[in-house]
Every structure is written in C-alpha cells, then in structure tokens.
C-alpha positions, -999 to +999 in steps of 0.1 A: -556+091+016-559+112-016-594+118-029-596+134-064-624+156-078-624+158-116-640+189-131-645+198-167-642+235-176-648+256-206-615+269-221-618+305-209-621+294-173-594+268-176-571+294-191-579+319-163-570+293-136-538+284-155-528+321-156-535+324-119-563+350-124-590+327-110-583+311-076-617+297-068-641+274-086-679+275-080-706+249-081-743+251-074-753+240-039-774+210-051-776+174-038-754+163-068-725+187-060-728+183-022-724+145-026-693+149-049-676+177-030-687+175+006-695+139+013-665+124-006-642+152+009-617+154-020-583+171-012-572+174-049-590+189-078-581+180-114-593+204-141-599+192-176-603+217-205-634+205-223-634+167-228-597+166-237-566+151-221-553+186-211-553+187-173-539+205-143-542+196-107-544+217-075-546+209-038-579+221-023-571+248+003-607+249+016-643+245+007-669+272+016-706+263+016-730+292+009-767+290+006-767+290-032-732+277-041-701+258-030-668+276-033-636+255-039-606+276-030-574+264-048-542+258-030-508+249-046-506+236-081-494+200-081-485+192-117-462+218-132 
C-alpha cells in the first residue's frame, strides 16, 4: 500500500532537490513530525513549492531518527 507524505518547501529548497543537489529532507524530532513520518510510515514524499500546484515526488529510501531531527533520505524520482 502506498502512503504519501506531502511537504511544502520554500522555493530555494525545492529547486535544490529538483537539481539533485539536496538528497535529504529534515524535520524536527517532535511529536507532530513523529506521528506524520514514523507512525504513518509513508513510502513516497511529494514536495510542493510553496502553496502552489508545482510538485515532484520521490520514493523514500530510508528514514533516520536522530535526537533532534528526522532525516528523510530520497530515493528515485517518480514523476519526471
């Protein structure tokens, strides 16, 4: 079953991911993000640039939980 995580990014971070310069996305290790990322266990992440309809999707290669943040490592791009 496909679980999708939608994340809204600022333009500069969205562009860096699109160019392939940024291969990880970080979120604070808070109850809010643990619930969305770890408990729901998404396997696809969809990035939105601001609150627009411009999106790109990636498979999630893995998730790493550190004391202060959660790291989402991006896999293959889905929507080219």
